[in-house]
N, C-alpha and C positions, 0 to 999 in steps of 0.2 A: 756604236754597239747597241744591240737590241737585248732587252732584259724581259724575262717572264715575270709574272706577278710574284713568283716564289723567290725571285732574286732581289726584290725590292723590300724595303721595310714594310711591315704589316700595317702600320698606322695610317699612311695616306690612303691606301685602298679601303681600310675600314671606315675612315671618315667619308670617303667618296661614296661608299655604299649607303651610309646614313642619309646622304643627300638624294638618293634615288627613291622615288616613290612609284610603286606599281599599283594600279587600280585593283581592287579586290575581286572584281568580277573577271571571269576568264572566258575567252571565246575559244573557238576551235583551235586545236594545236597549241593551246596555252597562250594565244594571242591576247594582248592587252596593252593599252597605251602606257608609255613610260616617260617620266619627266626626270629632270636633274642630270641629263646627259651633257657631256662636255663638247659642244659644237659638233653634233652628229652630222655626218655627210652622206654616208651610204649605208645600206642595210641589205642583208640577204638571209633567207631562211634555208637551212639544210634539210635533208630528207628526214632526219631524226627529230625535226621540229625546233631545234636550237636556232636562235636568231643571233646573227653577228652584226655589230654596228661599228663603223669606223668613227672615232672621235678625234677631231683635229685638235681640240683644246685651244691653245693660243695660236692663232693663225700666223704662220711665218716663224714660229718659235720651234726650232728643231729639237727633237728629243722628248717633247711632252705629249706627243700623240699616242693613241692606244686603240686596241680592239677590245670591245666589250661583248660578252656573250650573255644572252638572256635565255634561260631554260625554264619554261613554265613558271614565269614570275620571279624566278631567282636570278639576280644579276651578279656578274663577277667580271673582273678585268682578265682577259685572256693573255694579252701581251702588251708590254709598254716599251717606251724608248723609240717610238716612231716619230717621224717629222710632221707632215701634214697628210695623214692617210685619208684617201677619198674612196674611189670606186672599189667594189668588192665583187668577186665571182668565185664560185666553187667549181672546181674541175676534179672529179673523182673524190679523193679524200683530202684534197689540198685547197686551201683558201689563198687566193691571189689578191694582193693589195696594191693599188696605185698610190705610192707614197712620194709625192712631190716630184722628184726627178728620177725615181727608180721604181721598179716593180718587185714586191716581196712575195715570197711563197712560204706558207707554213702548213705542216701536216696536222690535220684535225684528229687523227687517230692515234696520237702519241700521248703518253701520260704527262710529259712536260712540254708546255707550249713554247715554241721559239720560232722566229722568223729568219729566213735566209734571203739573200739578195738573188732574185731570179734574173733580173735585168738591171745592170748598173747604168747610171747616166751616160757613161762612156760607151755603152753598147749601142746607143742610138746614133743614126747618121747625123742628126742635129741634136745638140744639147737640149734636152727637154726643158720647157719653161713652166708647164703646169699640167703634169699628168693627171688625168681626171677620171674618166670612166673606163670600165672593163666589160667585155662580153666574151663569149666563147661559143664555138659550135660543137657538134657531136664528135668531131674528130680531135678535139682537144686543142684546136687553134685558138689563140688568144687575140682579141682585138682591143687596141688601146687608143684612147683619145688624148692628145696633147692640145689643150685649149689655147696654147700660145699666150699672147699678151691679153688675156681675157679681162683683166682689171684695168687695162690702159687703152691701147688702140682698138682692142676687140678683134684683132687680126693675128695672123701668124700661126694658126692652128694646123695640126697634122693628125692623120689617122694611120695607125700601123697595124700590121698583122704579124703575129709571132707563132711559129710552129712549136709543137712540144719539144723539138730539138733546139729551140731558141734561135731559129733562123728568122730574122726580122726583115720585113719589107715595108716600104712606104706605100700606102694605098692612095691617099688623097692629101692634097694641101692646096694652098691658094694658087700656086703656079700650074697645077693640073686642072683646077676648076676654080674660077674666081669667086664662086659662091661659098667656098669653104673659108670661113672666117675664124670662129672659135668653136669647133666641134666639141660637144660635151657628151650627152647620152648616146650610147651605142646599144644595138640589139641585133645579134647575128641569128640567122635561121639555122636549123639543125644541120643542114647539108653544107653550110658555109658558102652558099651561092649568092645570098642577098644580105645586105647590112643596112639596118635602119640607123640613122644618125640625126640628132637634133642640134642645131647651131644656137649657141647661147647668145650671140650677138644679133642675129637676124630673127630668131624665133621661128625658123622654118624647119620642118621635118622632111628629111629626104630618105629615099631608098637607093642604095648603091648596088648595082649588079656586078659582082666580082668576076663574072665570066665575060661580059661585054664591056665592062668598065664604064657603064652609063649611070649617070646620077639624075634621078627624077624627083621632083617635088611631090610630097604626099599631102602636106597641110602647112598652113602658115598661121601667124597670129598667136604663137605660143610663148611670147614674152622671152624671158631668159630660160629657154628650154634646158632642162637638166636631165632627169631620168626618163627611161622608156621601158615599158613592160608590155607584154601581149598575152591576153588570155587564150585559152584553148579554142574559144569560139571566134578568135580573130580580132576581138576588140583591143585597141591600143589605149594606153594611158601614158600621158606625158606630164611631168611636173614643171612648173614655172617658178624658178627660184626668185626672180626679181619681184614678181607680183604676189607670191605666196598662194598660187593656185594649182589645182590638178585638173587636167582636161581629159576627156574621153574622145577617141576618134574611131568612128565605126568603119565598116568595110567600104562604105561609099565616100569615105574621107570627110564626113561631116564632123565638125568639132563642137563638143558640148562641155560646158563647165560642170565638173563633178563636185568640187569643194573649193572654197576660198577662205581667207582669214589667217593663213599661215604667215609667219614672219619671213620665212624663206624655205619653201618646199624643195628639198634637195633630191638626192638620188633614190628613187622609189624602188620597191620590189614587190613581187607577188608572193603570197603565202603558198605553201605546198598544196593546199586544197584548191587553189586557183580562184578563191572567192573573197579574198581579203587583200587590200592594198596597204603596204607598210610605207609610211611617209615620215622621213626624218625632217623635223622642222629645225634647221640648223641654228638659227639665231635664238630660238626659244628654248633650245636644249631638250627637245621632246621627240618622242617617237609616237606617231598617231597611227591608228588602225581604221581603215575605211572598209565597211561591209559592202561588197559588190553584188550581193544577192538581189 
């Protein structure tokens, strides 16, 4: 069962709030680094400037995960009782969450925060092993990566597409293309014709044409590829969870190191102004902000 912060005792949330430190300076849209997070994995900024962070907390410990909201320096727990929440995406007024073996959905325009099961583990053709990243196109289609045995053999991953009516189809796996090992970060284009995906095991970034079913390599050497974002000018950014780095990939597919030194750079996001990169450092419990100007 999922509980909102209003359904839990106030003391744990109060103490958790004391552990959070937000830097005093404020950037555009209220962006500022945050520390004291509980194993942050993914981040997304809504149109109103609010930032949502998935916190795994104890990995593999069901029920202790949560979603935190950061609103111009003020942090609060939006919903608790999750398992291992990872990828986040906003479609309309709804926040979708990849939570271990299921996908949750919660309305962001309601007074009381609560999450419902959008896709249960039994809705998938194969029981999910490690639901990881989410992306969406302008038609409201959802794309989901199951990274498979990501922490073991590094294989067995799958990429799914889900329509707004919850019609689920398998797009890619190792039997369709042997290069698919542990797909992690996803990024769909607006039309839903192309899907970028980075493989955690191989460190290769691919583009998949959903019309021709063709998979092409874009760049390699990205380590434990995690999150993918794309600026309006076409520049791509990919995080490397294993080596704690963030890379830039230009339109000629040249790879450049942007920043290193993270303990584990997880699922990144672009700010609404398109000029800041939000980087969850999972093991460090921090959210970093990179100025892309």
